[in-house]
C-alpha positions as CSV (number, residue, x, y, z in Angstrom):
1,M,12.4,-73.8,-56.4
2,K,13.4,-70.1,-57.5
3,T,14.2,-67.7,-54.7
4,H,11.2,-65.8,-54.7
5,E,9.2,-68.6,-54.5
6,I,10.7,-69.9,-51.1
7,A,10.5,-66.3,-49.7
8,H,6.6,-66.5,-50.5
9,L,6.3,-69.6,-48.4
10,Y,8.6,-68.1,-45.4
11,E,6.6,-64.5,-45.8
12,R,3.0,-67.0,-45.2
13,Y,4.4,-69.5,-42.9
14,A,7.3,-68.7,-40.8
15,I,6.9,-66.2,-37.8
16,P,8.9,-63.1,-39.3
17,V,11.8,-62.5,-36.5
18,Y,14.8,-62.5,-38.7
19,N,15.5,-59.7,-41.1
20,R,16.2,-61.8,-44.2
21,N,19.0,-61.2,-46.7
22,G,17.2,-62.0,-50.0
23,I,19.5,-65.0,-50.7
24,A,18.0,-68.3,-50.8
25,V,21.2,-70.9,-49.9
26,A,21.2,-74.2,-51.9
27,R,24.2,-75.6,-51.1
28,A,27.4,-75.2,-49.5
29,F,31.2,-76.4,-49.3
30,G,34.0,-75.0,-47.2
31,S,34.0,-70.9,-47.5
32,L,31.6,-71.1,-50.7
33,V,28.0,-70.9,-50.9
34,W,25.5,-71.2,-54.2
35,D,22.0,-70.0,-54.0
36,Q,19.0,-71.3,-55.8
37,E,20.4,-69.6,-59.1
38,G,23.6,-71.1,-59.2
39,R,25.2,-67.3,-58.3
40,R,28.5,-68.4,-56.0
41,Y,29.6,-66.2,-52.6
42,L,32.4,-66.4,-50.6
43,D,31.2,-66.7,-47.0
44,F,33.4,-65.0,-44.4
45,F,30.5,-65.0,-41.6
46,P,29.3,-69.0,-41.9
47,G,26.5,-69.6,-39.9
48,W,27.2,-66.7,-37.6
49,G,30.4,-68.4,-37.0
50,T,29.1,-71.7,-36.4
51,N,30.4,-73.6,-39.3
52,S,33.9,-72.9,-37.9
53,L,35.3,-75.6,-40.2
54,G,33.7,-74.2,-43.6
55,H,30.5,-75.6,-44.5
56,C,30.1,-79.2,-44.8
57,H,33.3,-80.3,-43.7
58,P,34.0,-83.9,-44.9
59,R,35.1,-85.7,-41.3
60,V,32.0,-83.9,-39.6
61,V,29.6,-85.3,-42.7
62,R,31.0,-88.4,-42.6
63,A,30.6,-88.6,-38.6
64,I,27.3,-87.9,-38.8
65,R,26.4,-90.1,-41.7
66,T,28.3,-93.1,-40.0
67,Q,26.3,-92.1,-36.8
68,A,22.9,-91.7,-38.2
69,E,23.2,-95.2,-39.7
70,R,24.1,-96.5,-35.8
71,L,22.2,-94.4,-33.6
72,I,20.6,-90.8,-33.6
73,H,19.3,-90.6,-30.1
74,V,18.8,-92.3,-26.4
75,P,17.6,-90.7,-23.5
76,N,20.3,-89.2,-21.1
77,T,19.6,-92.5,-19.0
78,F,21.5,-94.4,-21.2
79,Y,25.3,-94.5,-21.6
80,H,26.9,-93.9,-25.0
81,E,30.3,-93.8,-26.7
82,P,29.8,-90.5,-28.6
83,H,29.0,-88.7,-25.4
84,A,31.9,-90.2,-22.8
85,R,34.4,-89.7,-25.5
86,F,33.6,-86.1,-26.5
87,A,32.9,-85.2,-23.0
88,Q,36.7,-86.9,-22.0
89,A,38.5,-84.9,-25.0
90,L,36.9,-81.5,-23.9
91,V,37.8,-81.7,-20.3
92,E,41.4,-83.1,-21.3
93,S,41.7,-80.2,-23.9
94,S,40.3,-77.2,-21.4
95,I,40.1,-77.2,-17.7
96,D,40.0,-80.4,-15.1
97,G,36.4,-81.0,-14.6
98,K,33.1,-82.5,-16.1
99,V,31.1,-81.3,-19.1
100,F,27.3,-81.2,-19.0
101,F,25.9,-81.0,-22.8
102,T,23.2,-78.9,-24.1
103,N,21.3,-77.8,-27.6
104,S,22.7,-74.7,-28.0
105,G,25.1,-71.8,-26.3
106,A,22.3,-70.1,-24.8
107,E,21.2,-73.2,-23.1
108,A,24.8,-73.6,-22.1
109,V,24.5,-69.9,-20.2
110,E,21.1,-71.0,-18.7
111,A,22.7,-74.2,-17.2
112,A,25.6,-71.9,-16.0
113,I,23.2,-69.4,-14.1
114,K,21.4,-72.5,-12.3
115,L,24.9,-74.1,-11.5
116,A,26.1,-70.8,-10.0
117,R,22.7,-70.5,-8.0
118,K,22.9,-74.0,-6.8
119,F,26.7,-73.2,-5.7
120,G,25.7,-70.2,-3.7
121,S,22.1,-71.3,-2.3
122,P,20.4,-70.3,-0.4
123,K,22.1,-66.7,0.5
124,R,24.0,-66.1,-2.9
125,W,22.3,-65.9,-6.1
126,E,23.5,-62.8,-7.9
127,I,25.7,-62.6,-11.0
128,I,27.8,-59.6,-12.3
129,T,27.8,-59.7,-16.2
130,T,29.4,-56.7,-18.3
131,E,27.7,-54.1,-20.3
132,N,27.5,-54.6,-24.2
133,S,27.8,-58.3,-23.5
134,F,25.5,-61.0,-25.3
135,H,25.1,-64.3,-23.6
136,G,21.6,-65.4,-25.6
137,R,18.1,-65.1,-26.0
138,T,16.2,-67.2,-23.5
139,L,15.1,-65.6,-20.4
140,G,18.0,-66.1,-18.3
141,A,20.9,-65.5,-20.9
142,L,18.8,-62.2,-21.9
143,A,18.8,-60.9,-18.5
144,A,22.3,-61.6,-18.2
145,T,23.2,-59.9,-21.7
146,G,24.4,-56.2,-20.8
147,Q,22.1,-54.5,-23.7
148,S,18.7,-53.1,-23.0
149,K,17.9,-53.1,-26.7
150,Y,17.4,-57.0,-26.5
151,Q,15.2,-56.9,-23.6
152,K,12.7,-54.2,-24.6
153,G,9.2,-56.0,-24.5
154,F,10.3,-58.9,-22.4
155,E,10.5,-57.1,-19.2
156,P,10.0,-57.7,-16.4
157,A,13.7,-59.3,-16.5
158,L,14.6,-62.0,-14.7
159,P,16.5,-60.7,-11.4
160,G,19.7,-61.6,-10.0
161,F,22.1,-59.5,-12.7
162,R,24.1,-56.5,-12.4
163,H,26.0,-55.1,-15.3
164,V,29.1,-53.4,-15.1
165,P,31.5,-51.9,-17.9
166,F,33.8,-54.1,-19.7
167,N,37.2,-54.3,-18.6
168,S,37.2,-52.3,-15.6
169,I,38.1,-54.4,-12.1
170,A,37.0,-51.5,-10.1
171,A,33.5,-51.8,-11.7
172,V,33.3,-55.2,-10.1
173,K,34.4,-54.4,-6.9
174,K,31.8,-52.0,-6.6
175,A,29.2,-54.1,-7.9
176,L,29.9,-56.7,-5.3
177,R,27.2,-57.7,-2.7
178,P,26.5,-60.1,0.1
179,R,24.7,-61.9,-2.2
180,T,27.2,-62.1,-5.4
181,V,28.1,-65.4,-6.3
182,A,29.7,-65.3,-9.7
183,V,31.2,-63.0,-12.6
184,M,30.5,-63.8,-16.1
185,L,32.0,-62.3,-19.3
186,E,33.2,-63.1,-22.5
187,P,37.2,-62.9,-23.2
188,I,36.3,-61.2,-26.5
189,Q,33.0,-59.6,-26.9
190,G,31.8,-61.0,-30.3
191,E,28.1,-59.3,-30.7
192,G,29.1,-56.4,-28.8
193,G,31.7,-55.3,-31.2
194,I,34.8,-57.4,-31.0
195,H,36.2,-55.8,-27.4
196,I,39.0,-57.8,-26.2
197,A,39.5,-58.2,-22.6
198,S,43.0,-56.8,-21.2
199,P,44.9,-59.8,-19.6
200,Q,45.4,-57.7,-16.6
201,Y,41.9,-57.4,-15.9
202,L,40.9,-61.2,-16.5
203,R,44.0,-62.1,-13.9
204,Q,42.7,-59.6,-11.5
205,L,38.7,-61.1,-11.9
206,R,40.6,-64.3,-11.1
207,R,42.2,-63.3,-7.7
208,L,39.0,-61.0,-6.8
209,C,36.8,-64.5,-7.5
210,D,39.1,-66.6,-5.3
211,E,39.4,-64.1,-2.5
212,K,35.3,-64.0,-2.4
213,N,34.5,-67.5,-3.3
214,L,32.9,-66.1,-6.4
215,L,32.8,-68.7,-9.5
216,L,34.3,-67.2,-12.7
217,I,32.3,-68.0,-15.8
218,F,33.8,-67.2,-19.4
219,D,31.3,-67.3,-22.1
220,E,33.3,-68.7,-25.1
221,I,30.3,-69.3,-27.0
222,S,31.9,-67.2,-29.9
223,T,35.8,-67.6,-28.9
224,G,35.9,-71.2,-28.0
225,M,36.9,-74.2,-30.3
226,G,39.6,-72.3,-32.2
227,R,38.2,-69.2,-33.2
228,T,40.9,-66.8,-31.8
229,G,43.8,-69.4,-32.5
230,T,43.9,-71.4,-29.6
231,L,41.3,-74.1,-29.2
232,F,40.0,-71.9,-26.3
233,C,40.5,-68.1,-25.9
234,F,41.2,-68.5,-22.0
235,Q,44.3,-70.3,-22.6
236,Q,46.0,-67.1,-24.2
237,Y,45.2,-65.4,-20.9
238,R,46.5,-68.1,-18.6
239,V,43.6,-67.5,-16.4
240,I,41.7,-70.9,-15.6
241,P,37.8,-70.2,-15.3
242,D,35.4,-72.2,-12.8
243,I,33.0,-72.7,-15.5
244,L,33.8,-73.0,-19.1
245,L,30.7,-72.2,-21.9
246,L,30.8,-73.5,-25.8
247,G,28.5,-73.3,-28.5
248,K,28.5,-72.0,-31.9
249,G,31.6,-73.7,-33.5
250,I,32.0,-76.4,-31.2
251,A,30.5,-79.3,-33.6
252,G,31.3,-78.0,-37.0
253,G,28.1,-76.5,-37.5
254,A,25.7,-79.0,-35.9
255,P,23.8,-78.0,-33.0
256,L,25.4,-78.4,-29.7
257,G,26.0,-76.7,-26.5
258,V,28.6,-77.4,-23.7
259,L,29.1,-76.2,-19.9
260,V,32.5,-77.4,-18.5
261,A,32.5,-77.3,-14.7
262,G,35.7,-77.3,-12.7
263,R,36.1,-80.3,-10.4
264,H,35.7,-78.6,-7.5
265,I,31.9,-77.2,-8.5
266,S,31.3,-80.1,-11.1
267,D,29.0,-82.5,-8.4
268,T,27.1,-79.4,-7.1
269,W,24.0,-80.4,-9.1
270,E,22.3,-83.3,-7.5
271,K,20.4,-85.8,-9.6
272,S,17.5,-84.3,-11.5
273,T,18.0,-81.0,-10.5
274,H,18.8,-80.3,-14.3
275,A,18.3,-81.9,-17.2
276,T,17.9,-81.8,-21.2
277,T,16.1,-83.9,-23.5
278,F,18.5,-83.7,-26.7
279,G,21.7,-82.4,-25.2
280,G,24.9,-84.7,-25.9
281,N,23.2,-87.1,-28.1
282,P,25.0,-89.6,-30.2
283,L,24.6,-87.4,-33.3
284,M,26.2,-84.0,-32.1
285,T,28.7,-85.6,-29.9
286,A,29.9,-87.6,-33.0
287,A,29.9,-84.5,-35.1
288,G,31.9,-82.7,-32.1
289,L,34.4,-85.0,-32.0
290,A,34.9,-85.1,-35.7
291,A,35.2,-81.2,-35.2
292,L,38.0,-81.5,-32.8
293,E,39.8,-84.4,-34.7
294,A,39.7,-81.9,-37.9
295,I,41.2,-78.8,-35.9
296,R,44.1,-81.1,-34.7
297,K,45.0,-83.3,-37.4
298,E,44.7,-80.8,-40.2
299,K,46.4,-78.1,-38.2
300,L,43.9,-75.5,-38.4
301,L,44.7,-73.6,-35.6
302,S,48.0,-72.6,-37.2
303,N,46.0,-71.5,-40.2
304,V,43.6,-69.5,-37.9
305,R,46.6,-67.8,-36.5
306,K,48.3,-67.6,-40.2
307,Q,45.3,-66.0,-41.7
308,G,44.0,-63.8,-39.0
309,R,47.3,-62.1,-38.9
310,Y,47.3,-61.7,-42.9
311,L,43.5,-60.3,-42.7
312,L,44.4,-58.0,-40.0
313,T,47.4,-56.4,-41.5
314,K,45.8,-56.0,-44.9
315,L,42.5,-54.6,-43.2
316,E,44.7,-52.1,-41.4
317,Q,46.6,-51.0,-44.6
318,Q,42.7,-50.6,-46.0
319,R,41.8,-48.3,-43.1
320,R,45.3,-46.2,-43.7
321,R,43.6,-45.6,-46.9
322,N,39.8,-45.3,-46.3
323,R,38.5,-42.8,-43.7
324,I,35.1,-44.6,-43.4
325,I,37.1,-47.2,-41.6
326,R,37.8,-45.9,-37.5
327,Q,39.4,-49.0,-36.1
328,V,40.1,-52.6,-37.2
329,R,40.4,-54.9,-34.3
330,G,40.3,-58.7,-33.7
331,R,42.3,-62.1,-33.0
332,G,42.7,-65.2,-34.8
333,L,39.8,-65.4,-37.2
334,M,37.4,-63.1,-35.2
335,I,37.8,-59.8,-36.5
336,G,35.6,-56.3,-36.4
337,I,36.0,-53.4,-38.4
338,E,34.5,-50.1,-36.9
339,L,32.8,-47.5,-39.4
340,D,32.0,-44.2,-38.9
341,R,28.8,-44.9,-40.2
342,P,26.1,-47.7,-40.6
343,G,27.4,-50.4,-42.0
344,A,24.3,-52.4,-43.3
345,P,24.4,-50.4,-46.8
346,F,28.4,-52.0,-47.3
347,V,27.2,-55.6,-46.1
348,K,24.5,-55.4,-49.1
349,A,27.0,-53.9,-51.3
350,A,29.3,-56.8,-50.3
351,A,27.0,-59.4,-51.1
352,Q,26.3,-58.4,-54.4
353,K,29.6,-58.4,-55.0
354,G,29.6,-61.6,-53.9
355,L,30.6,-61.7,-50.2
356,L,28.8,-62.6,-47.0
357,I,29.7,-60.7,-43.9
358,N,28.2,-59.6,-41.2
359,C,27.3,-56.2,-39.2
360,T,26.8,-55.7,-35.6
361,Q,26.0,-52.8,-33.1
362,E,25.2,-50.4,-36.3
363,K,28.7,-49.7,-37.6
364,I,30.7,-52.8,-37.0
365,L,31.6,-55.1,-39.8
366,R,32.4,-58.6,-38.5
367,L,34.6,-61.0,-40.6
368,Y,34.4,-64.9,-38.8
369,P,35.9,-66.9,-41.6
370,A,35.9,-70.4,-41.4
371,F,39.4,-72.3,-40.0
372,T,40.0,-73.7,-43.5
373,V,40.4,-70.2,-45.1
374,T,42.9,-69.7,-47.8
375,K,45.2,-66.9,-48.7
376,R,43.7,-66.6,-52.1
377,Q,40.2,-66.6,-50.9
378,C,41.3,-63.6,-48.0
379,D,42.8,-61.7,-51.2
380,Q,39.3,-62.4,-52.7
381,A,37.5,-61.2,-49.6
382,L,39.6,-58.1,-49.2
383,K,39.2,-57.0,-52.7
384,I,35.5,-57.1,-52.7
385,L,35.3,-55.6,-49.5
386,E,37.4,-52.5,-50.4
387,K,35.0,-52.1,-53.5
388,A,32.1,-52.2,-51.2
389,L,33.4,-49.6,-49.3
390,A,34.2,-47.6,-51.9
391,A,30.9,-47.5,-52.9
392,K,29.9,-44.8,-50.6
């Protein structure tokens, strides 16, 4: 089918909640995408960061194919090996505790809200989150999100959240109430514009939560599983959360979310107080195991750090040459380019030249390249981006 034919079917049969970019993807591999007409693109925002290993990584494809021939799905009342092995691997790689698998990052956030409320029940149930945060679009996650633009039209919001400025321990202390049970934040705000938590801030939060018997929840749905150069971003801060939330790249492009709860709270839920039909099924956990194996055996964290440093250095050089760029910030392969004007036209111009990127918060271009990205591909992307930004 041609792109316009596919687009026509979307317009007729799909609810129009997405701003389509006009590209119909036919196939993809690594950092490359081909559309229905055969045009090739360099993808520097693959699957909104979900395709962390690039499109169709061989290990993930092989694991899904092999598992699909054996067992696709069984109820969570059964045991199965991929679930057990991936849960073990995640706990041994992150925090000492237990795992609850979900279908998505937003569902992991919902699970964290319920676990925190159960922990504090009946007197404590309020969670402090940060302004400019993004935790998902389900009702609980939406209420936790510190951006009113996403909540308009869906009021009244679920009660129980207080939003405070990011990177301010004083604001958190001021927001504390007897009913406060937890603090939840992203170590690096992704959709919020690539804003990075300071080490002092996270250390102070950990001390405060210990003093007040609060749960510290890190939403690493964007940063987790290698995006910032370590397997989990909290490892760079040496601040251990009570609850760790994962999603996006956790299974190399397959839909999976994870809640890892510290052992001191992991048995707070009683039997049948929470559940999900598809979370942690054999197919998705097999993909997750393969993704983790790829990161380790192919030394991809080293490449994330190497290519991330290279991109940040080159983008900073571009900033000095181009007044449109106000600031470049990021860590690993999680990079934001703040402009002095709306970024949508530049995203479009880059796509026309063969580079796929994203814009958030109106003026911030986001680059989330695959962990397998090469220096040559980085140079190609930088060249295209510079040309796109020059087309004012």
